[in-house]
Structures are given as C-alpha cells and as structure tokens.
C-alpha positions as semicolon CSV with decimal commas, in nm:
position;residue;x (nm);y (nm);z (nm)
1;M;-4,314;-3,528;0,136
2;N;-4,080;-3,832;0,183
3;R;-4,037;-4,070;0,509
4;N;-3,784;-3,915;0,673
5;D;-3,998;-3,593;0,675
6;R;-4,297;-3,742;0,804
7;E;-4,131;-3,904;1,098
8;I;-3,914;-3,593;1,211
9;R;-4,269;-3,393;1,207
10;N;-4,390;-3,697;1,397
11;Y;-4,124;-3,673;1,632
12;L;-4,149;-3,285;1,699
13;Q;-4,523;-3,329;1,728
14;Q;-4,488;-3,592;2,028
15;D;-4,198;-3,346;2,203
16;S;-4,337;-3,098;2,446
17;V;-4,199;-2,773;2,535
18;P;-4,141;-2,785;2,927
19;S;-4,316;-2,476;3,101
20;Y;-4,106;-2,183;3,173
21;D;-4,153;-1,827;3,282
22;P;-4,163;-1,620;3,020
23;E;-3,990;-1,302;3,193
24;K;-3,723;-1,496;3,291
25;M;-3,666;-1,585;2,938
26;Q;-3,650;-1,239;2,837
27;Q;-3,446;-1,146;3,107
28;T;-3,217;-1,438;3,033
29;V;-3,182;-1,309;2,661
30;R;-3,169;-0,950;2,769
31;L;-2,835;-1,006;3,012
32;A;-2,693;-1,257;2,717
33;R;-2,711;-0,967;2,490
34;Q;-2,525;-0,711;2,704
35;A;-2,270;-0,998;2,778
36;Y;-2,213;-1,032;2,415
37;C;-2,186;-0,652;2,374
38;S;-1,992;-0,598;2,628
39;R;-1,706;-0,888;2,565
40;L;-1,707;-0,731;2,195
41;L;-1,668;-0,349;2,318
42;S;-1,432;-0,402;2,605
43;K;-1,176;-0,605;2,312
44;R;-1,010;-0,261;2,105
45;I;-0,816;-0,377;1,811
46;G;-0,540;-0,115;1,683
47;F;-0,562;0,068;1,404
48;G;-0,285;-0,066;1,255
49;K;-0,386;-0,449;1,303
50;F;-0,756;-0,332;1,189
51;I;-0,584;-0,214;0,872
52;R;-0,370;-0,533;0,830
53;M;-0,669;-0,738;0,885
54;Q;-0,827;-0,572;0,566
55;M;-0,590;-0,634;0,346
56;H;-0,638;-0,970;0,362
57;F;-0,969;-0,966;0,247
58;I;-0,828;-0,767;-0,082
59;G;-0,796;-1,023;-0,350
60;H;-0,425;-1,083;-0,477
61;W;-0,576;-1,004;-0,825
62;V;-0,590;-0,652;-0,745
63;W;-0,224;-0,636;-0,643
64;F;-0,098;-0,869;-0,945
65;T;-0,320;-0,638;-1,154
66;Q;-0,172;-0,306;-1,008
67;A;0,181;-0,384;-1,049
68;A;0,143;-0,518;-1,409
69;L;0,005;-0,240;-1,487
70;V;0,270;0,004;-1,337
71;F;0,563;-0,196;-1,463
72;G;0,391;-0,221;-1,840
73;F;0,350;0,146;-1,824
74;L;0,727;0,194;-1,703
75;I;0,830;-0,021;-1,979
76;L;0,666;0,184;-2,251
77;L;0,775;0,534;-2,096
78;T;1,137;0,390;-2,112
79;K;1,073;0,352;-2,454
80;C;0,991;0,727;-2,498
81;D;1,184;1,035;-2,590
82;F;1,061;1,272;-2,330
83;G;1,144;1,548;-2,592
84;Q;0,857;1,758;-2,689
85;P;0,783;1,639;-3,001
86;D;0,733;1,309;-2,837
87;L;0,549;1,450;-2,578
88;Q;0,215;1,309;-2,738
89;H;0,324;0,957;-2,644
90;I;0,338;1,032;-2,296
91;L;0,026;1,203;-2,264
92;L;-0,192;0,897;-2,474
93;L;0,013;0,683;-2,180
94;F;-0,121;0,894;-1,894
95;S;-0,447;0,936;-2,018
96;A;-0,446;0,505;-2,037
97;A;-0,267;0,482;-1,748
98;S;-0,443;0,684;-1,456
99;P;-0,825;0,578;-1,534
100;M;-0,713;0,217;-1,573
101;I;-0,530;0,234;-1,225
102;A;-0,827;0,418;-1,076
103;L;-1,063;0,124;-1,174
104;V;-0,833;-0,178;-1,063
105;G;-0,975;-0,128;-0,687
106;F;-1,370;-0,055;-0,713
107;P;-1,437;-0,413;-0,811
108;E;-1,303;-0,492;-0,439
109;L;-1,511;-0,224;-0,298
110;L;-1,877;-0,312;-0,516
111;K;-1,803;-0,738;-0,394
112;S;-2,066;-0,692;-0,168
113;Y;-2,352;-0,558;-0,412
114;S;-2,261;-0,768;-0,690
115;H;-2,275;-1,071;-0,470
116;G;-2,606;-0,966;-0,286
117;M;-2,438;-0,955;0,042
118;E;-2,432;-0,599;0,154
119;E;-2,736;-0,650;0,402
120;I;-2,475;-0,933;0,571
121;E;-2,230;-0,701;0,578
122;S;-2,383;-0,443;0,689
123;C;-2,425;-0,575;1,033
124;P;-2,101;-0,719;1,126
125;R;-1,871;-0,715;1,439
126;F;-1,714;-0,406;1,261
127;S;-1,985;-0,157;1,112
128;M;-1,994;-0,122;0,733
129;R;-1,815;0,231;0,759
130;K;-1,526;0,121;0,939
131;L;-1,488;-0,165;0,693
132;M;-1,520;-0,018;0,363
133;G;-1,336;0,296;0,478
134;A;-1,031;0,077;0,548
135;R;-1,035;-0,095;0,241
136;M;-1,056;0,245;0,072
137;L;-0,804;0,401;0,243
138;I;-0,568;0,072;0,196
139;L;-0,691;0,083;-0,190
140;G;-0,661;0,482;-0,247
141;L;-0,290;0,435;-0,084
142;T;-0,200;0,203;-0,344
143;D;-0,344;0,407;-0,642
144;L;-0,115;0,684;-0,512
145;F;0,164;0,505;-0,513
146;C;0,137;0,331;-0,816
147;L;0,068;0,699;-0,981
148;T;0,379;0,853;-0,778
149;V;0,607;0,584;-0,950
150;I;0,456;0,642;-1,278
151;L;0,531;1,037;-1,236
152;A;0,890;1,020;-1,069
153;V;0,986;0,811;-1,384
154;S;0,858;1,050;-1,607
155;T;0,967;1,342;-1,458
156;A;1,329;1,185;-1,374
157;H;1,407;1,252;-1,755
158;S;1,208;1,600;-1,776
159;G;1,173;1,774;-1,495
160;E;1,054;2,097;-1,652
161;F;0,695;1,957;-1,717
162;L;0,660;1,836;-1,380
163;M;0,339;2,072;-1,288
164;R;0,195;1,970;-1,646
165;M;0,236;1,594;-1,598
166;I;0,075;1,581;-1,262
167;L;-0,227;1,768;-1,409
168;Y;-0,210;1,553;-1,676
169;L;-0,215;1,205;-1,481
170;F;-0,424;1,304;-1,180
171;V;-0,720;1,470;-1,365
172;P;-0,829;1,164;-1,562
173;F;-0,793;1,008;-1,252
174;N;-0,966;1,176;-1,041
175;L;-1,258;1,179;-1,288
176;T;-1,259;0,829;-1,298
177;C;-1,275;0,782;-0,937
178;C;-1,561;1,049;-0,917
179;G;-1,787;0,879;-1,180
180;C;-1,698;0,516;-0,999
181;L;-1,769;0,638;-0,629
182;T;-2,102;0,839;-0,808
183;V;-2,218;0,511;-0,900
184;L;-2,091;0,305;-0,540
185;S;-2,284;0,617;-0,374
186;H;-2,619;0,617;-0,545
187;V;-2,651;0,324;-0,743
188;K;-2,618;-0,024;-0,535
189;S;-2,678;-0,258;-0,847
190;R;-2,527;-0,557;-0,911
191;Q;-2,427;-0,438;-1,250
192;N;-2,233;-0,158;-1,062
193;G;-1,887;-0,324;-1,202
194;Y;-2,012;-0,259;-1,550
195;Y;-2,116;0,060;-1,497
196;C;-1,780;0,169;-1,351
197;G;-1,614;-0,036;-1,631
198;A;-1,826;0,199;-1,894
199;I;-1,707;0,505;-1,717
200;C;-1,304;0,416;-1,717
201;A;-1,336;0,342;-2,085
202;L;-1,522;0,692;-2,143
203;C;-1,256;0,856;-1,963
204;I;-0,976;0,671;-2,173
205;A;-1,159;0,755;-2,460
206;V;-1,182;1,118;-2,402
207;F;-0,833;1,161;-2,289
208;V;-0,679;1,002;-2,545
209;S;-0,880;1,208;-2,798
210;L;-0,783;1,519;-2,621
211;S;-0,430;1,396;-2,647
212;F;-0,403;1,467;-3,023
213;V;-0,532;1,825;-2,997
214;K;-0,224;1,959;-2,908
215;R;-0,395;2,302;-2,780
216;Y;-0,515;2,126;-2,509
217;Y;-0,175;2,031;-2,382
218;E;0,006;2,382;-2,434
219;A;0,134;2,574;-2,157
220;A;-0,118;2,825;-2,229
221;A;-0,401;2,564;-2,132
222;T;-0,245;2,502;-1,807
223;G;-0,490;2,739;-1,616
224;A;-0,807;2,534;-1,744
225;W;-0,631;2,186;-1,607
226;V;-0,554;2,361;-1,302
227;M;-0,949;2,405;-1,240
228;M;-1,043;2,082;-1,365
229;F;-0,796;1,950;-1,126
230;I;-0,950;2,146;-0,807
231;L;-1,324;2,077;-0,953
232;T;-1,274;1,714;-0,979
233;L;-1,088;1,707;-0,611
234;V;-1,382;1,890;-0,454
235;Y;-1,623;1,672;-0,599
236;L;-1,444;1,344;-0,527
237;A;-1,427;1,473;-0,149
238;I;-1,808;1,490;-0,177
239;E;-1,857;1,177;-0,298
240;V;-1,633;1,009;-0,062
241;V;-1,818;1,177;0,246
242;Q;-2,134;1,029;0,075
243;T;-2,015;0,708;0,022
244;F;-1,952;0,703;0,355
245;Q;-2,313;0,779;0,450
246;S;-2,477;0,505;0,236
247;F;-2,289;0,229;0,346
248;N;-2,489;0,173;0,676
249;R;-2,815;0,198;0,561
250;F;-2,981;-0,160;0,620
251;C;-2,902;-0,116;0,959
252;A;-2,993;0,088;1,221
253;K;-2,730;0,300;1,388
254;E;-2,810;0,188;1,752
255;E;-2,838;-0,197;1,638
256;A;-2,499;-0,190;1,464
257;I;-2,216;-0,343;1,662
258;S;-1,886;-0,163;1,627
259;V;-1,570;-0,264;1,796
260;T;-1,350;0,043;1,839
261;W;-0,988;0,024;1,819
262;Q;-0,699;0,207;2,031
C-alpha cells in the first residue's frame, strides 16, 4: 500500500456517517426507483424510430460486406450463359452466395457473447429481446433484399427456372441460418463466431459438391427441394422463437426495465 492509499484510508476512517432513519432511507430509495421507472415508461418511442436507432449499432462493415458480396456475385452472374449447359455455374454461385450472405449478419448478433457483455445488455433500458429482435429484423430484411436482387438478375435472363432458382438459392440460406441460430440460442459462448463460420463453410462445401451431381438439380428432384425448403423454414421459425426466449435468461422478467413504443 503506497502513501496515497494510506492517507485516503485514514481520511475515510476519521469521517463519521451522520445518523439517519433506515426506514426513511428505504422510502427514499423506493420513491426514487418508482419515479425513475415512471419516467422511462411514460416516454414512448415509435417503432420506426426504435428501428432507426438500432441501425446505428450495426457496424458499417456489415453493409459494406453485403454490398460487396452482392455486386461480386452479380458480376459473375452477368458472365454466365444461363443456358442449360451452363446451369452448373449458376448453381455453384448460388451454393456459395446464399450461405455467405446468411453468415454476414451473425457476428453482429453474437457481439454480446463474443465480448462477454451479455449480462450487461440483458438489463438495459430496452429489453434484450427487443434489442436483438430489432437487429435480427434489420439484418433479415437486408439478407432478403440481397437474395432478391441476385434472384431477379438470374431470372431476368431465364424465367423458366424461376421456381427452381428460388429453391436453389433459399434452401442453402435457410439451412445456414438454422445452424447459426441453433448456436446462438443454445451455445452462448465466445467461440460462437467460429462455430457459425464452420457451419457456413460446411453448407458451402455440401451444396457446391451437390452442384456437380446433375440428378440432384433436374426437374424430377424439385419435389425433394420443396420438402427441404419447407422443413428448413419450419425449423428456422422454431429456432427464432427459441432464440427470443433465451435472450432474457440473465435478468428476471420483473426486474428488466423496458420502454414501449407507440
């Protein structure tokens, strides 16, 4: 202990706490807490404003990465012939594009766990469920927009494959999201980013390998792709619900201070 610490301790020991009524002190704390909660609850925030607020917390690198992926794949798509012999090149692009687009947003959702801040963010002014729900909504809509752009450019040249291209593009995307959401809702580790990256790499490897097997992409196999699309969509909905339920596990429901929106 240095000299400054000893002097501070001596000053603290010399100081005496004035007498007070414990009941009055508890009453003051209770009234202050009620006033604080009433002030927060009385201040309503519009849903649109709340979404705009959360967009500022999403790193700029997410938007740049999404834009770079979309433009890169569009450039590659424009160089394809879009004929039946060249359909494999389209499938290769779809197999790589959709899992990568799905992966980009998950590091933002995993920041609380990768930086060890989940307990603090579980008890903020807004509930963890609302915060993460808003960010998932923003990132999900962004992913949907990117996939729609890729699909629109692809079908502009060959409209007869529209239904099959939707399946080929969204099944890998749904499967990647299912795996990453499973990690997000059940694992809760600082290594989650690596797990999600491994899931994305596995999905890319599996679907790229399938693209070299012609019978998996023939019209006769469309029924199997439709079934995979429905199953992954149902599982994705289940995992979204379970993920929401897991966001508030650090704070008791009655202790969380949440601001409602209009």
